[in-house]
BAZA-486258 format. One record per residue (C-alpha): residue in one letter; x, y, z; residue number from 1. Coordinates in Angstrom, 1 decimal. Layout:
(pt 'A', (X, Y, Z), NUM)
...
***
This chain:
(pt 'M', (120.7, -85.4, 183.9), 1)
(pt 'P', (123.7, -87.4, 185.1), 2)
(pt 'S', (123.6, -91.2, 185.2), 3)
(pt 'G', (124.7, -93.4, 188.0), 4)
(pt 'R', (125.1, -96.5, 185.9), 5)
(pt 'S', (127.8, -99.0, 187.0), 6)
(pt 'T', (128.8, -102.4, 185.7), 7)
(pt 'L', (130.1, -105.4, 187.7), 8)
(pt 'V', (133.6, -104.3, 186.7), 9)
(pt 'D', (132.9, -100.9, 188.3), 10)
(pt 'T', (131.6, -102.6, 191.4), 11)
(pt 'L', (134.7, -104.8, 191.7), 12)
(pt 'S', (136.9, -101.6, 191.4), 13)
(pt 'F', (134.9, -100.0, 194.2), 14)
(pt 'A', (135.3, -103.1, 196.4), 15)
(pt 'E', (139.1, -102.8, 195.8), 16)
(pt 'L', (139.0, -99.1, 196.6), 17)
(pt 'S', (137.0, -99.5, 199.9), 18)
(pt 'G', (137.8, -103.0, 201.0), 19)
(pt 'D', (134.1, -103.9, 201.1), 20)
(pt 'H', (134.1, -107.3, 199.4), 21)
(pt 'N', (130.7, -108.4, 200.6), 22)
(pt 'P', (129.6, -111.1, 198.0), 23)
(pt 'V', (126.1, -109.7, 197.6), 24)
(pt 'H', (127.9, -107.0, 195.5), 25)
(pt 'I', (130.5, -109.0, 193.6), 26)
(pt 'D', (129.4, -112.7, 193.4), 27)
(pt 'A', (126.5, -113.3, 191.1), 28)
(pt 'T', (126.1, -116.9, 192.2), 29)
(pt 'Y', (125.9, -116.0, 195.9), 30)
(pt 'A', (123.7, -112.9, 195.2), 31)
(pt 'R', (121.0, -114.8, 193.2), 32)
(pt 'R', (120.1, -116.7, 196.4), 33)
(pt 'S', (120.0, -113.4, 198.4), 34)
(pt 'L', (117.1, -111.2, 199.3), 35)
(pt 'F', (117.7, -109.3, 196.1), 36)
(pt 'G', (118.1, -112.1, 193.6), 37)
(pt 'H', (121.1, -110.4, 191.9), 38)
(pt 'T', (124.2, -108.4, 192.6), 39)
(pt 'I', (123.6, -104.8, 193.8), 40)
(pt 'K', (125.7, -101.7, 193.8), 41)
(pt 'H', (127.2, -100.6, 197.2), 42)
(pt 'G', (125.1, -97.9, 198.7), 43)
(pt 'M', (128.3, -95.9, 199.4), 44)
(pt 'H', (129.4, -96.4, 195.8), 45)
(pt 'S', (126.2, -94.7, 194.6), 46)
(pt 'L', (126.6, -91.9, 197.2), 47)
(pt 'L', (130.1, -91.2, 196.1), 48)
(pt 'T', (129.1, -91.4, 192.5), 49)
(pt 'A', (126.6, -88.6, 193.2), 50)
(pt 'I', (129.2, -86.4, 194.8), 51)
(pt 'E', (131.6, -87.3, 191.9), 52)
(pt 'Q', (129.1, -86.0, 189.4), 53)
(pt 'W', (128.6, -82.8, 191.4), 54)
(pt 'A', (132.4, -82.4, 191.8), 55)
(pt 'S', (132.8, -82.6, 188.0), 56)
(pt 'L', (130.9, -79.3, 187.7), 57)
(pt 'Q', (133.0, -77.5, 190.3), 58)
(pt 'H', (136.1, -75.5, 189.5), 59)
(pt 'E', (137.6, -75.6, 193.0), 60)
(pt 'S', (138.5, -78.3, 195.5), 61)
(pt 'F', (136.3, -78.7, 198.5), 62)
(pt 'R', (136.0, -80.1, 202.0), 63)
(pt 'L', (132.8, -81.8, 203.3), 64)
(pt 'I', (131.4, -80.5, 206.5), 65)
(pt 'E', (128.4, -82.8, 206.9), 66)
(pt 'I', (126.8, -85.6, 204.9), 67)
(pt 'K', (123.4, -87.3, 205.4), 68)
(pt 'A', (122.0, -90.0, 203.1), 69)
(pt 'S', (119.3, -92.6, 203.0), 70)
(pt 'F', (119.8, -95.8, 200.9), 71)
(pt 'R', (116.1, -96.5, 200.4), 72)
(pt 'E', (116.1, -99.2, 197.7), 73)
(pt 'P', (118.8, -101.5, 196.3), 74)
(pt 'I', (120.4, -100.5, 193.0), 75)
(pt 'A', (120.8, -103.5, 190.6), 76)
(pt 'T', (124.2, -103.9, 189.0), 77)
(pt 'G', (124.0, -102.5, 185.4), 78)
(pt 'S', (121.0, -100.4, 186.0), 79)
(pt 'S', (121.0, -96.7, 185.0), 80)
(pt 'P', (119.6, -94.5, 187.8), 81)
(pt 'K', (119.4, -90.8, 187.4), 82)
(pt 'I', (121.1, -88.3, 189.7), 83)
(pt 'E', (119.5, -84.9, 190.5), 84)
(pt 'F', (121.1, -82.0, 192.4), 85)
(pt 'M', (119.6, -78.9, 194.0), 86)
(pt 'E', (121.5, -76.2, 195.9), 87)
(pt 'K', (118.9, -74.0, 197.6), 88)
(pt 'I', (121.3, -72.7, 200.2), 89)
(pt 'S', (124.9, -71.8, 199.3), 90)
(pt 'G', (127.2, -74.5, 200.5), 91)
(pt 'E', (124.5, -77.2, 200.9), 92)
(pt 'V', (123.6, -79.7, 198.1), 93)
(pt 'Q', (120.5, -81.9, 198.1), 94)
(pt 'F', (120.6, -84.9, 195.8), 95)
(pt 'K', (118.3, -87.7, 194.7), 96)
(pt 'V', (119.0, -90.9, 192.9), 97)
(pt 'T', (116.0, -92.2, 191.0), 98)
(pt 'E', (114.9, -95.0, 188.6), 99)
(pt 'G', (111.6, -94.2, 186.9), 100)
(pt 'A', (109.2, -93.0, 189.6), 101)
(pt 'T', (111.2, -94.7, 192.4), 102)
(pt 'T', (113.6, -92.8, 194.7), 103)
(pt 'L', (116.5, -95.2, 195.4), 104)
(pt 'Q', (118.7, -92.8, 197.4), 105)
(pt 'S', (118.4, -89.3, 198.7), 106)
(pt 'G', (120.4, -87.0, 201.0), 107)
(pt 'R', (122.3, -83.8, 201.4), 108)
(pt 'F', (125.9, -82.7, 202.0), 109)
(pt 'S', (127.4, -79.4, 203.1), 110)
(pt 'Y', (130.8, -78.2, 202.0), 111)
(pt 'T', (133.3, -75.4, 201.9), 112)
(pt 'F', (135.8, -74.7, 199.2), 113)
(pt 'S', (139.2, -75.7, 200.5), 114)
(pt 'E', (142.6, -76.9, 199.2), 115)
(pt 'A', (142.5, -80.7, 198.6), 116)
(pt 'K', (144.8, -82.8, 200.7), 117)
(pt 'N', (146.1, -86.3, 200.3), 118)
(pt 'I', (146.5, -88.8, 203.1), 119)
(pt 'T', (150.0, -88.5, 204.4), 120)
(pt 'Q', (150.0, -91.7, 206.4), 121)
(pt 'S', (148.6, -95.1, 205.5), 122)
(pt 'A', (146.6, -96.6, 208.4), 123)
(pt 'S', (146.9, -100.2, 207.3), 124)
(pt 'K', (148.0, -101.7, 204.0), 125)
(pt 'N', (146.1, -105.0, 204.7), 126)
(pt 'A', (142.8, -103.6, 205.8), 127)
(pt 'G', (141.2, -103.7, 202.4), 128)
(pt 'Q', (142.4, -107.1, 201.3), 129)
(pt 'P', (139.7, -109.6, 200.3), 130)
(pt 'Q', (138.6, -111.7, 203.3), 131)
(pt 'Q', (135.6, -113.6, 204.6), 132)
(pt 'P', (133.0, -111.1, 206.1), 133)
(pt 'Q', (132.0, -111.7, 209.7), 134)
(pt 'E', (128.5, -113.0, 210.2), 135)
(pt 'L', (126.6, -111.4, 213.1), 136)
(pt 'N', (122.9, -111.9, 213.6), 137)
(pt 'I', (120.6, -109.4, 215.3), 138)
(pt 'R', (121.0, -111.0, 218.7), 139)
(pt 'K', (124.8, -111.0, 218.6), 140)
(pt 'L', (125.0, -107.3, 217.6), 141)
(pt 'A', (123.8, -105.8, 220.9), 142)
(pt 'D', (126.7, -103.9, 222.6), 143)
(pt 'T', (129.2, -104.8, 219.8), 144)
(pt 'H', (132.0, -102.3, 219.6), 145)
(pt 'G', (135.6, -101.9, 218.5), 146)
(pt 'E', (137.7, -100.0, 215.9), 147)
(pt 'I', (138.9, -100.6, 212.4), 148)
(pt 'P', (141.6, -98.9, 210.3), 149)
(pt 'V', (140.7, -96.1, 208.0), 150)
(pt 'Y', (141.5, -97.5, 204.6), 151)
(pt 'L', (141.5, -96.3, 201.0), 152)
(pt 'A', (143.2, -98.0, 198.0), 153)
(pt 'T', (144.6, -94.6, 196.8), 154)
(pt 'P', (145.9, -95.9, 193.5), 155)
(pt 'T', (142.4, -97.0, 192.6), 156)
(pt 'L', (140.8, -93.7, 193.6), 157)
(pt 'H', (141.6, -91.8, 190.4), 158)
(pt 'K', (140.2, -94.7, 188.3), 159)
(pt 'V', (136.9, -94.9, 190.1), 160)
(pt 'F', (136.4, -91.2, 191.0), 161)
(pt 'P', (138.7, -89.0, 189.0), 162)
(pt 'H', (137.2, -85.7, 190.1), 163)
(pt 'L', (137.1, -86.6, 193.8), 164)
(pt 'S', (140.7, -87.7, 193.6), 165)
(pt 'K', (141.6, -84.1, 192.5), 166)
(pt 'K', (139.1, -82.0, 194.4), 167)
(pt 'A', (138.0, -83.7, 197.6), 168)
(pt 'Q', (139.9, -84.4, 200.8), 169)
(pt 'E', (141.3, -87.9, 200.4), 170)
(pt 'L', (140.9, -88.7, 204.1), 171)
(pt 'Q', (137.2, -87.9, 204.0), 172)
(pt 'I', (136.7, -90.3, 201.1), 173)
(pt 'A', (138.7, -92.8, 203.0), 174)
(pt 'I', (136.4, -92.4, 206.1), 175)
(pt 'L', (133.3, -92.9, 203.9), 176)
(pt 'C', (134.8, -96.0, 202.3), 177)
(pt 'T', (135.7, -97.3, 205.8), 178)
(pt 'C', (132.1, -96.9, 206.8), 179)
(pt 'T', (130.9, -99.3, 204.0), 180)
(pt 'R', (133.7, -101.7, 204.9), 181)
(pt 'L', (132.6, -101.6, 208.5), 182)
(pt 'I', (129.0, -102.5, 207.6), 183)
(pt 'G', (129.7, -105.0, 204.8), 184)
(pt 'M', (132.6, -106.9, 206.3), 185)
(pt 'H', (132.5, -106.4, 210.1), 186)
(pt 'C', (129.2, -105.2, 211.7), 187)
(pt 'P', (126.7, -106.7, 210.8), 188)
(pt 'G', (129.0, -108.1, 208.1), 189)
(pt 'L', (128.0, -110.8, 205.6), 190)
(pt 'N', (124.2, -110.4, 205.9), 191)
(pt 'S', (124.0, -106.6, 206.0), 192)
(pt 'I', (122.2, -103.9, 204.2), 193)
(pt 'F', (123.6, -100.4, 204.6), 194)
(pt 'S', (120.6, -98.2, 204.9), 195)
(pt 'G', (121.8, -94.8, 206.0), 196)
(pt 'I', (124.6, -92.5, 207.1), 197)
(pt 'H', (124.9, -89.2, 209.0), 198)
(pt 'L', (128.4, -87.9, 209.5), 199)
(pt 'S', (129.9, -84.6, 210.6), 200)
(pt 'F', (133.6, -83.8, 209.7), 201)
(pt 'S', (136.0, -81.8, 211.8), 202)
(pt 'P', (138.7, -79.6, 210.3), 203)
(pt 'I', (141.4, -81.9, 211.7), 204)
(pt 'D', (142.7, -84.5, 209.3), 205)
(pt 'V', (144.2, -87.5, 211.2), 206)
(pt 'P', (144.1, -90.9, 209.5), 207)
(pt 'E', (143.5, -92.9, 212.7), 208)
(pt 'H', (141.3, -95.9, 213.4), 209)
(pt 'L', (137.5, -95.4, 213.3), 210)
(pt 'K', (135.8, -96.4, 216.6), 211)
(pt 'F', (132.4, -97.9, 216.4), 212)
(pt 'A', (129.7, -99.1, 218.8), 213)
(pt 'V', (126.2, -100.6, 218.3), 214)
(pt 'T', (123.9, -98.2, 220.1), 215)
(pt 'K', (120.5, -99.6, 219.1), 216)
(pt 'T', (119.0, -102.8, 217.7), 217)
(pt 'D', (115.4, -103.2, 216.8), 218)
(pt 'T', (114.3, -106.8, 216.4), 219)
(pt 'R', (111.0, -105.8, 214.8), 220)
(pt 'F', (112.7, -104.6, 211.7), 221)
(pt 'N', (116.2, -106.1, 212.2), 222)
(pt 'L', (117.6, -102.6, 212.3), 223)
(pt 'V', (121.0, -101.7, 213.7), 224)
(pt 'E', (122.2, -98.2, 214.6), 225)
(pt 'I', (126.0, -97.8, 215.0), 226)
(pt 'S', (127.9, -94.8, 216.2), 227)
(pt 'V', (131.3, -94.0, 214.6), 228)
(pt 'S', (133.9, -91.5, 215.6), 229)
(pt 'N', (137.6, -90.5, 215.5), 230)
(pt 'T', (139.4, -87.1, 215.6), 231)
(pt 'S', (138.2, -86.3, 212.0), 232)
(pt 'C', (134.6, -87.3, 212.2), 233)
(pt 'S', (131.6, -88.4, 214.2), 234)
(pt 'G', (128.1, -89.7, 213.4), 235)
(pt 'K', (126.0, -92.8, 213.0), 236)
(pt 'L', (125.3, -95.5, 210.5), 237)
(pt 'N', (122.1, -97.5, 210.0), 238)
(pt 'A', (121.9, -101.0, 208.6), 239)
(pt 'F', (119.6, -104.0, 208.4), 240)
(pt 'V', (120.4, -107.6, 209.0), 241)
(pt 'R', (119.1, -109.5, 206.0), 242)
(pt 'P', (118.2, -113.2, 206.1), 243)
(pt 'K', (120.8, -115.7, 205.0), 244)
(pt 'P', (120.5, -117.3, 201.6), 245)
(pt 'R', (118.4, -120.4, 202.0), 246)
(pt 'K', (119.9, -123.9, 201.8), 247)
(pt 'Q', (117.8, -126.9, 200.9), 248)
(pt 'S', (118.0, -130.3, 202.5), 249)
(pt 'S', (120.7, -132.5, 201.2), 250)
(pt 'F', (120.0, -135.4, 198.8), 251)
(pt 'S', (121.3, -138.0, 201.3), 252)
(pt 'S', (119.0, -136.7, 204.1), 253)
(pt 'L', (116.0, -136.8, 201.8), 254)
(pt 'K', (116.8, -140.3, 200.5), 255)
(pt 'K', (116.9, -141.6, 204.1), 256)
(pt 'K', (113.3, -140.4, 204.6), 257)
(pt 'I', (112.0, -142.4, 201.7), 258)
(pt 'N', (110.7, -145.8, 202.5), 259)
(pt 'H', (109.3, -147.0, 199.2), 260)
(pt 'P', (110.1, -150.5, 197.9), 261)
(pt 'N', (109.2, -149.7, 194.3), 262)
(pt 'K', (111.5, -147.3, 192.4), 263)
(pt 'I', (110.0, -145.3, 189.6), 264)
(pt 'D', (111.2, -145.7, 186.1), 265)
(pt 'R', (110.4, -142.2, 184.8), 266)
(pt 'T', (112.1, -139.1, 183.3), 267)
(pt 'A', (111.6, -135.6, 184.4), 268)
(pt 'I', (112.8, -132.1, 183.4), 269)
(pt 'V', (112.7, -129.6, 186.3), 270)
(pt 'V', (112.8, -126.1, 184.8), 271)
(pt 'G', (114.5, -124.0, 187.5), 272)
(pt 'G', (115.8, -127.0, 189.4), 273)
(pt 'S', (119.1, -125.4, 190.6), 274)
(pt 'R', (117.6, -123.8, 193.7), 275)
(pt 'G', (114.4, -123.4, 195.8), 276)
(pt 'L', (111.4, -125.7, 195.5), 277)
(pt 'G', (112.7, -126.9, 192.1), 278)
(pt 'E', (115.9, -128.2, 193.7), 279)
(pt 'I', (113.9, -130.1, 196.4), 280)
(pt 'L', (111.6, -131.7, 193.7), 281)
(pt 'A', (114.6, -132.8, 191.6), 282)
(pt 'K', (116.2, -134.4, 194.6), 283)
(pt 'F', (113.0, -136.2, 195.7), 284)
(pt 'Y', (112.4, -137.4, 192.1), 285)
(pt 'A', (115.9, -138.8, 191.9), 286)
(pt 'A', (115.7, -140.3, 195.4), 287)
(pt 'Y', (112.6, -142.3, 194.2), 288)
(pt 'G', (114.7, -143.7, 191.3), 289)
(pt 'G', (113.7, -141.4, 188.5), 290)
(pt 'T', (116.1, -139.7, 186.1), 291)
(pt 'V', (115.9, -136.0, 186.4), 292)
(pt 'F', (117.3, -133.2, 184.2), 293)
(pt 'I', (117.5, -129.8, 185.8), 294)
(pt 'T', (117.8, -126.5, 183.9), 295)
(pt 'F', (119.6, -123.3, 184.9), 296)
(pt 'S', (119.7, -119.9, 183.3), 297)
(pt 'K', (122.2, -118.0, 185.6), 298)
(pt 'G', (123.0, -120.5, 188.3), 299)
(pt 'Q', (125.3, -122.9, 186.5), 300)
(pt 'E', (127.4, -123.5, 189.7), 301)
(pt 'D', (124.3, -124.2, 191.7), 302)
(pt 'A', (123.0, -126.6, 189.1), 303)
(pt 'E', (126.3, -128.5, 188.9), 304)
(pt 'H', (126.4, -128.7, 192.7), 305)
(pt 'V', (123.0, -130.4, 192.7), 306)
(pt 'Q', (124.1, -132.7, 189.9), 307)
(pt 'R', (127.2, -133.8, 191.8), 308)
(pt 'E', (125.2, -134.2, 195.0), 309)
(pt 'V', (122.5, -136.4, 193.4), 310)
(pt 'G', (124.9, -138.4, 191.1), 311)
(pt 'K', (124.2, -140.4, 188.0), 312)
(pt 'N', (120.4, -139.9, 188.0), 313)
(pt 'C', (120.7, -136.1, 187.6), 314)
(pt 'K', (122.1, -134.0, 184.7), 315)
(pt 'S', (121.8, -130.3, 184.1), 316)
(pt 'F', (121.6, -128.0, 181.0), 317)
(pt 'Y', (121.3, -124.4, 180.2), 318)
(pt 'Y', (117.8, -123.2, 179.3), 319)
(pt 'N', (116.3, -119.7, 179.4), 320)
(pt 'V', (112.5, -119.6, 179.5), 321)
(pt 'L', (112.6, -115.9, 178.2), 322)
(pt 'S', (114.6, -117.0, 175.2), 323)
(pt 'P', (114.0, -120.8, 174.7), 324)
(pt 'S', (116.1, -122.8, 172.3), 325)
(pt 'T', (114.6, -125.2, 169.8), 326)
(pt 'Q', (117.8, -127.2, 169.8), 327)
(pt 'K', (117.6, -130.3, 171.9), 328)
(pt 'P', (120.1, -130.4, 174.7), 329)
(pt 'P', (122.6, -133.2, 174.1), 330)
(pt 'C', (122.3, -134.6, 177.6), 331)
(pt 'L', (118.7, -135.6, 177.0), 332)
(pt 'P', (117.9, -139.2, 175.9), 333)
(pt 'T', (117.6, -140.1, 172.2), 334)
(pt 'E', (114.0, -141.2, 172.8), 335)
(pt 'C', (111.4, -140.3, 175.4), 336)
(pt 'Q', (107.9, -141.7, 175.5), 337)
(pt 'Q', (106.7, -140.0, 178.7), 338)
(pt 'L', (108.1, -136.9, 180.4), 339)
(pt 'D', (107.2, -135.2, 183.7), 340)
(pt 'L', (107.7, -131.5, 183.4), 341)
(pt 'F', (108.1, -129.5, 186.6), 342)
(pt 'F', (107.8, -125.9, 185.7), 343)
(pt 'M', (109.5, -124.0, 188.5), 344)
(pt 'A', (110.9, -121.0, 186.7), 345)
(pt 'S', (110.2, -117.7, 188.5), 346)
(pt 'P', (111.5, -114.2, 188.7), 347)
(pt 'K', (112.0, -112.5, 192.1), 348)
(pt 'I', (108.6, -112.1, 193.7), 349)
(pt 'T', (108.2, -108.6, 195.1), 350)
(pt 'K', (105.5, -106.5, 196.6), 351)
(pt 'N', (103.9, -103.6, 194.7), 352)
(pt 'T', (103.7, -100.9, 197.4), 353)
(pt 'T', (102.5, -98.1, 195.0), 354)
(pt 'N', (98.7, -99.0, 195.4), 355)
(pt 'N', (98.6, -98.8, 191.6), 356)
(pt 'W', (98.5, -101.6, 189.1), 357)
(pt 'S', (101.9, -102.1, 187.5), 358)
(pt 'D', (101.8, -103.2, 183.8), 359)
(pt 'G', (105.6, -103.7, 184.0), 360)
(pt 'L', (105.4, -106.0, 187.0), 361)
(pt 'H', (102.6, -108.0, 185.5), 362)
(pt 'S', (104.5, -108.3, 182.2), 363)
(pt 'K', (107.5, -109.6, 184.1), 364)
(pt 'Y', (105.5, -112.4, 185.8), 365)
(pt 'R', (103.6, -113.3, 182.6), 366)
(pt 'S', (106.9, -113.7, 180.7), 367)
(pt 'F', (107.7, -116.6, 183.0), 368)
(pt 'Y', (104.4, -118.1, 184.1), 369)
(pt 'V', (102.4, -117.8, 180.8), 370)
(pt 'T', (104.6, -117.3, 177.7), 371)
(pt 'G', (107.5, -119.1, 179.3), 372)
(pt 'L', (105.4, -122.1, 180.0), 373)
(pt 'Q', (103.9, -122.2, 176.5), 374)
(pt 'H', (107.2, -121.9, 174.8), 375)
(pt 'T', (108.8, -124.5, 177.0), 376)
(pt 'V', (106.1, -127.1, 176.1), 377)
(pt 'E', (106.4, -126.2, 172.4), 378)
(pt 'C', (110.2, -126.6, 172.6), 379)
(pt 'I', (109.9, -130.0, 174.3), 380)
(pt 'Q', (107.5, -131.2, 171.6), 381)
(pt 'G', (110.1, -130.3, 169.0), 382)
(pt 'W', (113.1, -131.8, 170.7), 383)
(pt 'W', (112.1, -135.3, 169.8), 384)
(pt 'E', (111.0, -136.7, 166.5), 385)
(pt 'N', (108.3, -138.6, 168.3), 386)
(pt 'P', (107.2, -136.2, 171.0), 387)
(pt 'P', (106.7, -137.6, 174.5), 388)
(pt 'R', (103.5, -137.6, 176.5), 389)
(pt 'V', (104.0, -134.6, 178.8), 390)
(pt 'N', (102.6, -134.4, 182.4), 391)
(pt 'I', (102.9, -130.8, 183.6), 392)
(pt 'F', (103.4, -129.8, 187.3), 393)
(pt 'N', (102.9, -126.1, 187.3), 394)
(pt 'P', (102.5, -124.7, 190.9), 395)
(pt 'S', (100.2, -121.8, 191.4), 396)
(pt 'S', (99.6, -119.7, 194.5), 397)
(pt 'T', (97.0, -119.2, 197.2), 398)
(pt 'F', (97.3, -115.5, 196.3), 399)
(pt 'V', (95.0, -116.3, 193.4), 400)
(pt 'N', (92.0, -116.6, 195.8), 401)
(pt 'Q', (93.3, -114.3, 198.5), 402)
(pt 'A', (92.8, -110.6, 198.1), 403)
(pt 'K', (96.3, -109.1, 198.5), 404)
(pt 'P', (96.6, -105.9, 196.5), 405)
(pt 'E', (100.4, -105.8, 196.8), 406)
(pt 'F', (100.6, -109.1, 194.9), 407)
(pt 'A', (97.8, -108.5, 192.5), 408)
(pt 'E', (100.0, -108.7, 189.4), 409)
(pt 'Y', (101.6, -111.9, 190.6), 410)
(pt 'A', (98.2, -113.5, 191.3), 411)
(pt 'A', (96.8, -112.5, 187.9), 412)
(pt 'A', (99.8, -114.0, 186.1), 413)
(pt 'K', (99.4, -117.2, 188.1), 414)
(pt 'L', (95.7, -117.5, 187.4), 415)
(pt 'E', (96.4, -117.1, 183.7), 416)
(pt 'S', (99.1, -119.7, 183.9), 417)
(pt 'E', (96.6, -122.2, 185.3), 418)
(pt 'S', (94.3, -121.5, 182.3), 419)
(pt 'V', (97.2, -121.8, 179.8), 420)
(pt 'C', (98.2, -125.1, 181.3), 421)
(pt 'Q', (94.7, -126.6, 180.8), 422)
(pt 'T', (94.7, -125.2, 177.3), 423)
(pt 'L', (97.9, -127.1, 176.5), 424)
(pt 'V', (96.1, -130.3, 177.6), 425)
(pt 'D', (93.0, -129.5, 175.6), 426)
(pt 'Q', (95.1, -128.9, 172.5), 427)
(pt 'G', (96.9, -132.2, 172.9), 428)
(pt 'N', (100.3, -130.6, 173.7), 429)
(pt 'A', (100.3, -132.2, 177.1), 430)
(pt 'T', (98.7, -135.3, 178.6), 431)
(pt 'S', (97.8, -133.9, 182.0), 432)
(pt 'C', (98.4, -130.8, 184.2), 433)
(pt 'F', (98.5, -130.2, 187.9), 434)
(pt 'N', (98.3, -126.6, 189.3), 435)
(pt 'P', (98.3, -126.8, 193.1), 436)
(pt 'R', (97.7, -123.5, 194.8), 437)
(pt 'L', (100.6, -123.4, 197.2), 438)
(pt 'P', (100.9, -121.0, 200.2), 439)
(pt 'K', (103.9, -118.8, 200.5), 440)
(pt 'L', (106.9, -121.0, 201.0), 441)
(pt 'K', (110.3, -120.0, 202.4), 442)
(pt 'T', (112.5, -120.0, 199.3), 443)
(pt 'D', (115.1, -117.5, 198.1), 444)
(pt 'Q', (112.5, -116.0, 195.7), 445)
(pt 'T', (110.2, -115.0, 198.7), 446)
(pt 'T', (112.8, -114.1, 201.4), 447)
(pt 'A', (112.0, -110.9, 203.4), 448)
(pt 'I', (113.9, -108.8, 205.9), 449)
(pt 'S', (111.7, -110.1, 208.7), 450)
(pt 'D', (113.0, -113.7, 208.2), 451)
(pt 'A', (116.4, -112.7, 209.6), 452)
(pt 'F', (114.9, -112.4, 213.1), 453)
(pt 'D', (113.5, -115.9, 212.9), 454)
(pt 'E', (117.0, -117.2, 212.0), 455)
(pt 'A', (118.5, -115.4, 215.0), 456)
(pt 'Q', (116.2, -117.3, 217.4), 457)
(pt 'D', (117.0, -120.7, 215.9), 458)
***
């Protein structure tokens, strides 16, 4: 079964080919604060990869007549989804992109065998150059319309899709790539999710601009429907407006809110302090006069930004709770009698919509909240010759005592984390522990599509 695996290098090549340089696909630092928590493959990249795999089995060149696809789930960069084909009717191919039991993408395309043609005229040499995507919220999208050049970086086509470059109609590939550029860079732009396409192609090949118009917006789901057309094609595109990456309050604004005459003379490590609630806790701790060390695993730029913002009372170091190091980070003090540990490390928190318990999802949460916490305390005890007295702040969740089946694995891991935390105290590895059961908070780990509508009304 063919694989649809692609690396970040492949994604960068597709961005060059199509002109869709949306950072959620190519910028790991930006993407980690997004709805997905990591970079994702372009939906159109995956669709064209499926057609490329099918084209590799054909002995003749072809022309697309119609194409319809649904981008159901995001495809993480570096994942290895499987591509399945089925041709029940001659001239029509159904396909499905899956990972395990999950269907990530599905659709169909009809075709006829025809001589392949190259684009004889370039619509715009500058259309695909990297630029800042437009940023339109769901309110601003109503009645939006315009046109954009049909663009394809033809020298890159053979590298990315060698079979399509030889057997497909170059203009049709250019139109499909222009559709992803429209969604990712123009309408909705920066905060978009391309969710579906339905195009019909005419037999006339004219590389003219692609006209577009928003025909429908649904604020309940932040869904946008866009009609597209030119002499060579017509159809519609579907997209969602996703919420913006969340920004925390600045250190200076938090410091102004503090009216406390006595500054604390304490030291803290905030595991996962480069973003979200961990970032806020680190800033408050420093604002009260404490010395704080924040850790990062993937977000070094984020951590260094917080460090610069806070100043001398904040330092950062690399630490991975899934693979902890027993080597003491050099930025930590030579001696430490008492340490406040804020354990904020967390994977992306997602719903389980299968109605079945997921061992894999539960294991993912446990690796952070249970074994990750245990190993972190053990490492800290070994970093100093005379181990400090450790006070643990380990936030739990109200989901522990609320029956929400879609978060059952998350709640179970948090409940076990509470127990492990108390065990660490009982065994003398920690002085105290505090496990407040917090309600769902608006952080980048809990962002949902519905949050985008709230932003649009602000």
